[in-house]
C-alpha positions in Angstrom: -148.5 45.3 -20.1 -145.6 47.9 -20.2 -147.9 50.2 -22.1 -150.7 49.8 -19.5 -148.1 50.5 -16.5 -146.9 53.6 -18.0 -150.5 54.9 -18.6 -151.4 54.1 -15.1 -148.3 55.7 -13.9 -148.8 58.8 -15.8 -152.6 59.0 -14.5 -151.2 59.2 -10.9 -149.7 62.5 -11.6 -152.8 64.6 -11.6 -154.0 62.6 -8.6 -150.9 63.4 -6.7 -151.2 66.9 -7.6 -154.8 67.0 -6.3 -153.9 65.3 -3.1 -151.0 67.6 -2.6 -153.3 70.5 -2.9 -155.7 68.9 -0.2 -152.8 68.1 2.0 -151.3 71.7 1.9 -154.7 73.2 2.4 -155.6 71.0 5.5 -152.3 71.9 6.9 -152.8 75.6 6.5 -156.3 75.3 8.0 -155.0 73.6 11.1 -154.6 75.8 14.2 -151.1 77.2 14.5 -148.3 76.8 12.0 -144.7 75.3 12.3 -143.3 78.8 12.6 -143.0 78.6 16.4 -140.7 75.6 16.0 -138.3 77.2 13.6 -137.4 80.3 15.8 -135.4 81.0 18.8 -138.0 80.5 21.8 -136.0 83.0 24.0 -136.4 85.9 21.7 -140.1 87.1 21.8 -139.7 90.6 20.3 -142.2 91.6 17.7 -139.5 92.7 15.3 -137.8 89.4 15.6 -140.8 87.3 15.0 -142.0 89.6 11.9 -138.4 89.5 10.5 -138.3 85.5 10.8 -141.8 85.2 9.3 -140.7 87.2 6.2 -137.4 85.3 6.1 -139.0 81.8 6.3 -141.6 82.9 3.8 -144.7 82.4 5.9 -145.8 86.0 4.8 -145.8 84.9 1.0 -149.0 84.3 -0.8 -150.6 80.9 -0.4 -149.9 80.0 -4.0 -146.1 80.7 -3.8 -146.0 78.7 -0.5 -147.7 75.8 -2.2 -145.3 76.0 -5.4 -142.4 76.3 -3.1 -143.4 73.1 -0.9 -144.2 71.0 -4.0 -141.0 71.9 -5.6 -138.9 71.0 -2.6 -141.0 68.0 -2.2 -140.2 66.7 -5.7 -136.5 67.3 -5.2 -136.7 65.2 -1.9 -136.7 68.1 0.4 -139.5 67.4 2.8 -138.8 70.2 5.0 -137.3 70.3 8.6 -138.9 68.6 11.4 -139.9 71.2 14.2 -139.8 68.6 16.8 -136.6 66.5 16.0 -134.8 69.5 14.6 -133.6 67.7 11.5 -134.9 67.0 7.9 -138.3 65.3 8.0 -136.9 62.8 5.5 -134.2 61.6 7.9 -136.8 61.4 10.6 -139.2 59.1 8.3 -136.5 57.0 7.2 -135.5 56.2 10.8 -138.9 54.9 11.5 -139.7 53.3 8.2 -137.8 50.0 8.6 -139.9 49.3 11.8 -143.2 49.8 9.9 -142.1 47.9 6.9 -141.1 45.0 9.1 -144.4 45.0 11.0 -146.3 45.1 7.8 -144.4 42.3 6.1 -144.9 40.1 9.3 -148.5 41.0 9.4 -148.9 39.9 5.8 -147.1 36.9 6.2 -149.1 35.7 9.2 -152.4 36.8 7.3 -151.7 34.6 4.2 -150.4 31.8 6.0 -153.3 31.5 8.5 -155.8 32.4 5.8 -154.7 29.5 3.5 -154.7 27.0 6.2 -158.2 28.0 7.7 -159.7 28.8 4.3 -158.6 25.4 2.8 -159.9 23.5 5.8 -163.2 25.3 5.8 -163.5 25.0 2.0 -162.8 21.3 1.9 -165.1 20.4 5.0 -167.9 23.0 4.8 -170.8 23.1 7.3 -168.7 21.0 9.8 -168.0 22.0 13.5 -164.6 23.1 12.4 -166.0 25.1 9.8 -168.5 26.8 12.1 -165.6 27.6 14.7 -163.5 29.2 11.8 -166.6 31.1 10.8 -167.1 32.4 14.2 -163.4 33.5 14.3 -164.0 35.3 11.0 -167.0 37.2 11.9 -165.4 38.1 15.2 -162.2 39.4 13.7 -164.2 41.4 11.1 -166.6 42.9 13.5 -164.4 43.8 16.5 -162.5 47.1 15.9 -158.6 47.0 15.8 -158.1 48.9 18.8 -160.2 46.7 20.9 -158.4 43.6 19.7 -155.0 45.4 20.5 -156.1 46.2 24.2 -157.4 42.6 24.6 -154.1 41.1 23.3 -152.0 43.2 25.5 -154.0 42.4 28.6 -154.2 38.6 28.0 -150.8 37.8 26.1 -148.4 40.5 27.6 -149.9 41.2 31.1 -151.4 38.0 32.1 -149.6 35.2 30.1 -146.3 37.4 29.7 -145.9 35.6 26.4 -145.1 38.9 24.5 -143.9 42.3 25.4 -146.5 45.0 25.3 -144.4 47.8 23.9 -141.4 48.7 21.8 -139.6 47.1 18.9 -136.4 45.8 20.4 -134.9 45.3 24.0 -132.1 48.0 24.5 -128.5 46.9 24.6 -128.6 44.1 22.2 -125.9 43.9 19.4 -127.4 44.9 16.2 -127.5 42.2 13.5 -126.8 39.3 15.9 -129.2 36.2 16.2 -130.4 37.4 19.5 -131.2 40.9 18.0 -133.3 39.4 15.3 -135.2 36.9 17.5 -135.9 39.7 19.9 -137.3 42.0 17.2 -139.5 39.1 16.0 -140.7 38.6 19.5 -141.6 42.3 19.8 -143.3 42.4 16.5 -145.5 39.3 16.6 -148.3 40.6 18.8 -148.9 43.9 17.0 -148.5 42.1 13.7 -151.3 39.6 14.7 -153.5 42.5 15.6 -152.8 44.5 12.5 -153.4 41.6 10.1 -156.5 40.0 11.9 -159.0 41.7 9.7 -157.4 40.8 6.6 -157.0 37.2 7.8 -160.6 36.6 8.8 -161.6 38.4 5.4 -159.4 36.2 3.2 -160.2 33.0 5.0 -163.9 33.5 4.4 -163.2 34.5 0.7 -161.0 31.3 0.1 -163.6 29.2 1.6 -166.5 30.4 -0.4 -164.4 30.3 -3.6 -163.3 26.7 -3.0 -167.0 25.7 -2.2 -168.1 27.4 -5.5 -165.2 25.9 -7.7 -165.9 22.5 -6.2 -169.1 22.3 -8.2 -167.8 23.3 -11.4 -167.5 21.3 -14.7 -163.8 21.1 -14.6 -163.8 19.5 -11.0 -166.3 17.1 -12.0 -164.4 16.0 -15.0 -161.2 15.6 -12.9 -163.2 13.5 -10.5 -164.6 11.3 -13.5 -161.1 10.7 -14.5 -160.2 9.1 -11.1 -157.9 12.2 -10.0 -157.1 12.2 -6.4 -159.0 14.5 -4.2 -155.8 16.0 -2.9 -154.7 16.8 -6.3 -158.2 18.2 -7.3 -158.2 20.6 -4.4 -154.5 21.5 -4.4 -153.9 21.9 -8.1 -157.3 22.7 -9.7 -159.6 24.3 -7.1 -156.8 26.2 -5.1 -155.3 27.5 -8.0 -158.5 29.4 -9.2 -159.5 30.2 -5.8 -156.4 32.1 -4.7 -156.5 34.5 -7.7 -158.5 37.1 -5.7 -156.3 36.8 -2.8 -153.1 37.3 -4.7 -154.5 40.6 -6.4 -154.9 42.0 -3.0 -151.1 41.8 -2.3 -150.2 45.1 -3.4 -153.1 46.9 -2.0 -152.6 45.1 1.3 -149.0 46.3 1.7 -150.1 49.8 1.3 -153.1 49.3 3.7 -151.1 47.7 6.5 -148.5 50.5 6.3 -151.1 53.1 6.6 -153.4 51.0 8.9 -150.3 50.6 11.4 -151.3 54.1 12.9 -153.7 52.7 15.5 -151.6 49.6 16.2 -148.4 51.1 16.6 -149.7 53.9 18.8 -151.5 51.3 21.2 -148.2 49.1 21.3 -146.0 52.3 21.3 -144.2 50.6 18.5 -141.8 53.1 16.9 -142.9 53.1 13.3 -144.2 55.9 11.0 -147.7 55.3 12.2 -146.7 56.3 15.8 -144.7 59.0 14.2 -147.7 60.4 12.4 -149.7 60.5 15.6 -146.9 62.3 17.6 -146.4 64.7 14.7 -150.0 65.7 14.7 -149.8 66.2 18.5 -146.9 68.4 18.6 -148.0 70.2 15.1 -145.0 69.0 13.3 -146.5 70.0 10.0 -143.6 69.0 7.5 -143.6 65.4 8.9 -147.4 65.2 9.0 -147.7 66.6 5.2 -144.8 64.3 4.1 -146.4 61.0 5.8 -149.8 61.9 4.4 -148.3 62.2 0.7 -146.4 58.9 1.4 -149.8 57.0 2.4 -151.6 58.4 -0.6 -148.6 57.4 -2.9 -148.5 53.9 -1.4 -152.2 53.4 -1.9 -152.0 54.3 -5.4 -149.0 52.1 -6.2 -150.6 49.2 -4.3 -153.6 49.6 -6.7 -151.3 49.4 -9.6 -149.6 46.3 -8.3 -152.9 44.6 -7.5 -154.1 45.1 -11.1 -150.8 44.0 -12.6 -150.7 40.8 -10.4 -154.3 40.0 -11.6 -153.0 39.9 -15.1 -150.1 37.7 -14.0 -152.0 35.1 -12.0 -155.0 34.8 -14.5 -154.0 34.3 -18.1 -157.5 35.4 -19.4 -156.7 38.9 -18.4 -154.7 40.9 -21.0 -153.8 44.5 -20.6 
């Protein structure tokens, strides 16, 4: 597996190079440039502007500008945010913990709910409960995420008042205290449910179908013939094989949830990197936009690798 992992990591390099070319090209094709955020706005003389463009390297050939950006990026220098007037890396690191917390919460809710509903539907197919769960699944898959977010805010925040509609923490709380963390969880639950609803619905349906399919296989009939309890058959034999496809999605899910938080964070005004990405596009903060795009691409590649490795771990028949 080590050799396979190394080969996969090496294969990521040309993909990242290609992605960097696309990201840099798109940034150059966008209207304007970050130059206006790096100079003194009070000095509008032509001589000063031309001098600063030359000094900052905006007059250099595109190939040289790309080489300089890639070299700095590899060394950890993501450029300076033209909006926040500080290194783009610091801006991203300030928001990243909120998005990771949101993604992990959504992931936990997704797997717990999917296991409970999927197990029930798989053990009692075609019943009233199974039909209700199927309705929930198809609704969660069909309705767009932003519609779910708006409905959730309207009912659970405005009408019922169960959850806050925005933010990640109530100001004034002592950081690290029990009240601080309970308040953070209270703020993150609603956007986490919204973010993980599509995956929850999909995984519930996957697990249900796999359980029904595995229930008719020879090893299950053999276990029943030996007098094995139904609870042991479902929990030890059937479930063990049915969860393999879900576990392999774990790595890919983490990357998808972090990247997919853009819509959810924006609607809930949750201060994570998803909302930062939208704000940076609006304000033409190109260093932050380019850095986040590369980060999302890297997470997707790493997530695919983790999923492939987990598949080999949970399924002994797979060997790399």
